[in-house]
PAZAPA-4460 file (N, C-alpha, C; in steps of 0.05 Angstrom, whole numbers, plus 32768, in hexadecimal, padded with zeros to 4 digits):
% residues 170
    n_x    n_y    n_z   ca_x   ca_y   ca_z    c_x    c_y    c_z   seq   type   mol
   7E8A   7F4C   810A   7EA1   7F5D   8103   7EB8   7F56   8116     1      M     A
   7ECF   7F52   810A   7EE6   7F4A   811A   7EF3   7F63   8127     2      T     A
   7F04   7F5E   813A   7F12   7F74   8147   7F24   7F84   8134     3      A     A
   7F30   7F75   8121   7F42   7F83   810E   7F31   7F95   80FC     4      Q     A
   7F1A   7F8D   80F4   7F09   7F9D   80E3   7EFF   7FB5   80F3     5      A     A
   7EF9   7FB2   810C   7EF0   7FC8   811D   7F06   7FDD   8120     6      L     A
   7F1E   7FD4   8125   7F35   7FE6   8127   7F3A   7FF4   810D     7      V     A
   7F37   7FE6   80F7   7F3A   7FF2   80DC   7F26   8009   80D8     8      F     A
   7F0D   8004   80DE   7EF8   8018   80DA   7EFB   8030   80ED     9      F     A
   7F04   802B   8105   7F09   8041   8118   7F20   8052   810E    10      I     A
   7F35   8045   8105   7F4C   8055   80FA   7F45   8063   80E0    11      L     A
   7F34   8057   80D0   7F2C   8064   80B8   7F1B   807D   80BE    12      A     A
   7F0A   807B   80D3   7EFA   8092   80DB   7F0D   80A8   80E6    13      F     A
   7F20   80A1   80F7   7F33   80B4   8102   7F43   80C2   80EB    14      V     A
   7F4B   80B2   80D7   7F5A   80BE   80C1   7F49   80D2   80B1    15      S     A
   7F30   80CB   80AC   7F1F   80DD   809D   7F18   80F6   80AE    16      I     A
   7F12   80F2   80C7   7F0B   8109   80D9   7F23   811B   80DC    17      A     A
   7F3B   8111   80DF   7F52   8122   80E3   7F59   8130   80C8    18      S     A
   7F54   8124   80B2   7F59   8131   8098   7F45   8148   8094    19      A     A
   7F2C   8144   809C   7F18   8159   8099   7F1F   8170   80AC    20      I     A
   7F26   8169   80C5   7F2D   817E   80D8   7F46   818D   80D0    21      L     A
   7F59   817F   80C3   7F71   818C   80B9   7F6B   81A2   80A5    22      M     A
   7F5A   819C   8092   7F55   81B0   807D   7F41   81C5   8085    23      I     A
   7F33   81C2   809C   7F1F   81D6   80A4   7F29   81E8   80B9    24      T     A
   7F40   81E4   80C5   7F4B   81F5   80DA   7F58   820E   80CE    25      R     A
   7F53   8225   80DA   7F5F   823E   80D1   7F7C   8241   80DB    26      A     A
   7F81   8236   80F2   7F9B   8238   80FE   7FAE   8222   80F1    27      N     A
   7FC4   822A   80E5   7FD5   8217   80D7   7FE2   8203   80EA    28      P     A
   7FE7   820B   8103   7FF4   81F8   8116   7FE0   81E2   811D    29      V     A
   7FC7   81E9   8121   7FB2   81D4   8127   7FAF   81C2   810F    30      K     A
   7FB1   81CD   80F7   7FAF   81BD   80DF   7FC6   81A9   80DE    31      S     A
   7FDE   81B2   80E5   7FF5   81A0   80E5   7FF2   818A   80FA    32      A     A
   7FE7   8190   8111   7FE2   817C   8125   7FCE   8167   811B    33      I     A
   7FB9   816F   810E   7FA6   815C   8103   7FB2   814C   80EC    34      F     A
   7FC5   8158   80DE   7FD3   8149   80C9   7FE4   8133   80D6    35      L     A
   7FF1   8139   80EC   8000   8124   80FA   7FEE   810E   8103    36      I     A
   7FD7   8115   810E   7FC4   8100   8117   7FBC   80EF   80FF    37      V     A
   7FB8   80FC   80E8   7FB0   80ED   80D0   7FC7   80DA   80C7    38      N     A
   7FE0   80E4   80C7   7FF6   80D3   80C0   7FF9   80BB   80D2    39      F     A
   7FF6   80BF   80EC   7FF9   80AA   80FF   7FE2   8095   80FD    40      L     A
   7FCA   809F   80F9   7FB4   808C   80F6   7FB7   807C   80DC    41      S     A
   7FC0   8088   80C7   7FC5   8079   80AE   7FDB   8065   80B2    42      L     A
   7FEF   806B   80C2   8005   8058   80C7   7FFA   8040   80D6    43      S     A
   7FEA   8044   80EA   7FDE   802E   80F9   7FCB   801E   80E6    44      I     A
   7FBD   802C   80D5   7FAC   801F   80C1   7FBC   800D   80AF    45      L     A
   7FD4   8016   80A7   7FE5   8005   8096   7FEE   7FEC   80A6    46      Y     A
   7FF2   7FEF   80C0   7FFA   7FD8   80D0   7FE3   7FC3   80D1    47      L     A
   7FCB   7FCC   80D2   7FB4   7FB9   80D3   7FB2   7FAB   80B8    48      T     A
   7FBD   7FB6   80A3   7FBC   7FAA   8088   7FD5   7F9A   8082    49      L     A
   7FE6   7F95   8096   7FFF   7F86   8094   8012   7F93   8081    50      S     A
   8013   7FAD   8081   8027   7FBB   8071   803A   7FCA   8083    51      A     A
   804C   7FBB   8090   805D   7FC6   80A4   8070   7FDA   8099    52      Q     A
   807C   7FD5   8082   808F   7FE8   8076   8082   8003   8070    53      F     A
   806B   8003   8065   805D   801C   805E   8056   802B   8078    54      I     A
   804E   801C   808C   8048   8029   80A6   8060   8037   80B2    55      A     A
   8077   802A   80B2   808F   8037   80BD   8098   804F   80AC    56      I     A
   8096   804C   8091   809D   8062   8080   808A   807A   8084    57      I     A
   8071   8074   8088   805D   8089   808E   8065   8099   80A6    58      Q     A
   806D   808B   80BB   8075   8099   80D4   808F   80A8   80D0    59      V     A
   80A3   809B   80C4   80BD   80A8   80C2   80BD   80BF   80AE    60      L     A
   80B2   80BB   8097   80B4   80CF   8082   809F   80E5   8086    61      V     A
   8086   80DD   8088   8070   80F1   8089   806D   80FD   80A5    62      Y     A
   8068   80ED   80B9   8064   80F8   80D4   807D   8104   80DF    63      A     A
   8094   80FC   80D5   80AD   8106   80DF   80B7   811E   80CE    64      G     A
   80C3   8117   80B7   80D1   812B   80A7   80BE   8140   809A    65      A     A
   80A9   8137   808E   8097   8149   8080   8089   815C   8094    66      I     A
   8081   8152   80AB   8074   8163   80BF   8088   8178   80CB    67      M     A
   80A1   8170   80CE   80B5   8184   80D7   80B7   819A   80C2    68      V     A
   80B7   8193   80A9   80B8   81A6   8093   80A0   81B9   8094    69      L     A
   8088   81AD   8097   8070   81BD   8099   8070   81D1   80B0    70      F     A
   8079   81C7   80C7   807A   81D8   80DF   808E   81EF   80DB    71      V     A
   80A5   81E9   80CF   80B8   81FE   80C9   80AD   8213   80B6    72      F     A
   809E   820A   80A2   8092   821D   808F   807D   822E   809D    73      V     A
   806D   8222   80AE   8059   8231   80BD   8066   8246   80CF    74      I     A
   807C   823E   80DC   808A   8252   80EE   8097   8268   80DE    75      M     A
   80A2   8261   80C6   80AF   8275   80B6   809B   8289   80AA    76      L     A
   8084   827F   80A3   8070   8291   8098   8066   82A6   80AC    77      L     A
   8064   829D   80C5   805C   82AF   80DB   8042   82BD   80D4    78      N     A
   802D   82AD   80D0   8013   82B8   80C9   8006   82C5   80E1    79      L     A
   8002   82DF   80DF   7FF6   82EE   80F6   7FD8   82F2   80F1    80      Q     A
   7FD2   82FD   80DA   7FB6   8303   80D5   7FA9   82ED   80C5    81      D     A
   7F99   82DC   80D2   7F8C   82C6   80C5   7F75   82CF   80B3    82      E     A
   7F6A   82E6   80B8   7F54   82F0   80A7   7F5C   82F6   808B    83      K     A
   7F76   82FD   8087   7F7F   8302   806C   7F80   82E8   805B    84      R     A
   7F82   82D1   8069   7F83   82B8   805B   7F68   82AE   8052    85      L     A
   7F53   82B7   805D   7F38   82AD   8056   7F2F   82B8   803B    86      S     A
   7F23   82A7   802C   7F18   82AE   8012   7EFA   82B2   8013    87      D     A
   7EF0   82C3   8002   7ED3   82C5   8000   7EC9   82B0   7FED    88      R     A
   7EAF   82AC   7FEC   7EA3   8299   7FDA   7EA6   82A2   7FBE    89      F     A
   7EAE   8290   7FAD   7EB0   8296   7F90   7EA9   827D   7F80    90      D     A
   7EAA   827F   7F67   7EA3   8269   7F55   7EB6   8251   7F57    91      V     A
   7ED0   8257   7F5C   7EE4   8242   7F5E   7EDD   822F   7F75    92      R     A
   7ED4   823B   7F8B   7ECD   822A   7FA3   7EB5   8218   7F9C    93      R     A
   7EA2   8222   7F8E   7E8B   8212   7F86   7E93   81FC   7F74    94      L     A
   7EA4   8201   7F60   7EAE   81ED   7F4E   7EBE   81D8   7F5D    95      I     A
   7ECF   81E0   7F70   7EDF   81CD   7F80   7ECD   81BC   7F91    96      A     A
   7EB8   81C7   7F9C   7EA5   81B8   7FAC   7E97   81A3   7F9B    97      F     A
   7E8F   81AA   7F83   7E81   8197   7F71   7E95   8181   7F6A    98      V     A
   7EAE   8187   7F64   7EC2   8173   7F5D   7EC6   8160   7F74    99      I     A
   7EC7   816B   7F8D   7ECB   815A   7FA4   7EB3   8147   7FA7   100      V     A
   7E9B   8150   7FA3   7E83   813F   7FA5   7E84   8129   7F8F   101      L     A
   7E8D   8130   7F77   7E90   811C   7F62   7EA5   8107   7F69   102      L     A
   7EBB   810F   7F74   7ED0   80FC   7F7C   7EC6   80E9   7F92   103      V     A
   7EB8   80F4   7FA6   7EAC   80E4   7FBB   7E97   80D0   7FB0   104      F     A
   7E88   80D9   7F9D   7E74   80C8   7F91   7E82   80B1   7F81   105      A     A
   7E97   80B8   7F74   7EA6   80A3   7F65   7EB3   808F   7F79   106      E     A
   7EBE   8099   7F8F   7EC9   8087   7FA3   7EB3   8074   7FAF   107      I     A
   7E9C   8080   7FB5   7E86   8070   7FBF   7E7D   805B   7FAB   108      A     A
   7E7C   8063   7F92   7E74   8050   7F7D   7E89   8039   7F7B   109      F     A
   7EA2   8040   7F7C   7EB8   802C   7F7B   7EB7   8019   7F92   110      G     A
   7EB2   8024   7FAA   7EB0   8013   7FC2   7E98   8001   7FC0   111      L     A
   7E82   800C   7FB6   7E6A   7FFB   7FB2   7E6F   7FE4   7F9F   112      G     A
   7E7E   7FE9   7F8A   7E84   7FD4   7F77   7E98   7FC0   7F83   113      K     A
   7EAB   7FCA   7F93   7EBF   7FB8   7F9E   7EB5   7FA6   7FB3   114      S     A
   7EA0   7FAE   7FC1   7E95   7F9D   7FD6   7E8A   7F83   7FCA   115      V     A
   7E7D   7F86   7FB3   7E72   7F6E   7FA7   7E86   7F61   7F94   116      S     A
   7E9B   7F6E   7F8E   7EAF   7F64   7F7A   7EC6   7F56   7F87   117      G     A
   7EDC   7F55   7F79   7EF3   7F46   7F81   7F08   7F57   7F8F   118      R     A
   7F03   7F71   7F92   7F18   7F83   7F9C   7F1E   7F81   7FB9   119      F     A
   7F0B   7F78   7FC9   7F0F   7F77   7FE6   7F19   7F5B   7FEF   120      L     A
   7F1D   7F49   7FDD   7F27   7F2F   7FE4   7F45   7F31   7FE9   121      K     A
   7F4F   7F26   7FFF   7F6C   7F29   8005   7F7C   7F18   7FF2   122      P     A
   7F94   7F21   7FED   7FA6   7F12   7FDC   7FAF   7EF8   7FEA   123      A     A
   7FBA   7EE6   7FDB   7FC2   7ECC   7FE7   7FD7   7ED1   7FFC   124      E     A
   7FE9   7EE3   7FF7   8000   7EE8   8009   8000   7F05   8012   125      N     A
   7FEA   7F0F   801B   7FE8   7F2B   8022   7FFA   7F33   8039   126      S     A
   8000   7F21   804B   8012   7F27   8061   802E   7F2A   8057   127      V     A
   8036   7F1A   8043   8051   7F1B   8038   8055   7F34   8028   128      E     A
   8040   7F3F   801B   8043   7F56   800A   804C   7F6F   801A   129      I     A
   8043   7F72   8033   8049   7F89   8043   8065   7F88   8050   130      G     A
   8073   7F72   804D   808D   7F70   805B   80A3   7F7E   804B   131      K     A
   80B7   7F86   8059   80CE   7F95   804D   80DC   7F84   8038   132      I     A
   80DF   7F6A   803E   80ED   7F59   802B   80E0   7F58   8010   133      E     A
   80C5   7F56   8010   80B6   7F54   7FF7   80B8   7F6E   7FE8   134      F     A
   80B6   7F85   7FF6   80B8   7F9F   7FE9   80D4   7FA3   7FDD   135      I     A
   80E9   7F9C   7FED   8104   7F9E   7FE3   8109   7F8D   7FCA   136      G     A
   80FF   7F74   7FCB   8103   7F62   7FB4   80F6   7F6E   7F9B   137      E     A
   80DD   7F77   7F9E   80CF   7F82   7F87   80DC   7F9C   7F7D   138      K     A
   80E5   7FAD   7F90   80F1   7FC6   7F89   810B   7FC3   7F7A   139      L     A
   811B   7FAF   7F82   8135   7FAC   7F75   8136   7F96   7F5F   140      F     A
   811F   7F8B   7F59   811D   7F78   7F42   810B   7F83   7F2C   141      T     A
   80F1   7F84   7F32   80DE   7F8D   7F1D   80DE   7FAB   7F19   142      N     A
   80E4   7FBB   7F2D   80E1   7FD8   7F2B   80FC   7FE6   7F2E   143      Y     A
   8112   7FDA   7F25   812C   7FE6   7F29   812F   7FFF   7F17   144      I     A
   8124   7FFE   7EFF   8127   8015   7EED   8119   802E   7EF8   145      L     A
   80FF   802C   7F00   80F2   8044   7F0C   8100   804D   7F26   146      P     A
   810B   803A   7F35   8119   8041   7F4E   8132   8051   7F47   147      F     A
   8141   8049   7F33   815A   8057   7F2B   8153   8072   7F1F   148      E     A
   813E   8074   7F0F   8136   808D   7F03   812E   80A1   7F19   149      I     A
   8120   8097   7F2D   8118   80A8   7F44   8131   80B2   7F53   150      T     A
   8144   80A1   7F57   815C   80A9   7F65   816C   80BE   7F55   151      S     A
   816C   80BA   7F3B   817A   80CE   7F29   816C   80E9   7F2A   152      L     A
   8152   80E9   7F2A   8142   8102   7F2C   8148   8110   7F46   153      I     A
   8149   8101   7F5C   814E   810D   7F76   816B   8118   7F77   154      L     A
   817E   810B   7F6B   8199   8115   7F6B   819A   812F   7F5B   155      I     A
   818D   8130   7F44   818C   8148   7F34   817F   815F   7F44   156      V     A
   816A   8159   7F53   815C   816E   7F63   816F   8178   7F79   157      A     A
   817E   8167   7F85   8191   816F   7F9A   81A7   8181   7F8F   158      I     A
   81B2   8178   7F78   81C7   8188   7F6B   81BC   81A3   7F63   159      V     A
   81A4   81A4   7F58   8197   81BD   7F50   8193   81D0   7F68   160      G     A
   818A   81C4   7F7E   8186   81D5   7F96   81A1   81E0   7FA0   161      A     A
   81B6   81D0   7F9F   81D0   81DA   7FA8   81DA   81F0   7F95   162      I     A
   81D6   81ED   7F7B   81DF   8202   7F68   81CF   821B   7F6D   163      V     A
   81B5   8219   7F70   81A5   8231   7F75   81AC   823F   7F90   164      L     A
   81B2   822F   7FA4   81B9   823B   7FBE   81D5   8248   7FBC   165      A     A
   81E7   823C   7FAE   8202   8247   7FAB   8201   8261   7F9B   166      K     A
   81F0   8262   7F86   81ED   827A   7F76   81E1   8290   7F85   167      R     A
   81CF   828A   7F98   81C2   829F   7FA8   81D6   82AD   7FBB   168      K     A
   81E9   829E   7FC5   81FC   82A9   7FD9   8214   82B6   7FCB   169      F     A
   8218   82B4   7FB2   822F   82C0   7FA5   8229   82DD   7F9D   170      E     A
***
């Protein structure tokens, strides 16, 4: 096993462990901290896969902006009584647990198939695919229409938020 594969598996374990710890903590601040650990470990994992652009975006957007938003929401909610947030056992939890087991079984089946199949073979130019130049070229040539539609949707959302905020204060 190479050093890069060892680092990959260690980071994958840290990502999975921090995700599990994030959803099992009762304190929302501790959950947010484990979410930051998850975001950062995923970013380093992207670097080991030669996806530099996605790694930087992961840190800037998710570990930066999204986590600030989460922390502000946690502080604004000001949750005092954590016992009110706990749910008792019901049928929905059992169904959710069964669905989670089915999804994990499907992932394990897919990974088992991909080990013997063609899915884990690296692309001819896998280092080039993760670079910013390649992503920019593909984004503004092959995927220009979805890019422009997304920008239009975001502009409409911003204008809608401004109209709703203005109406609220009048």
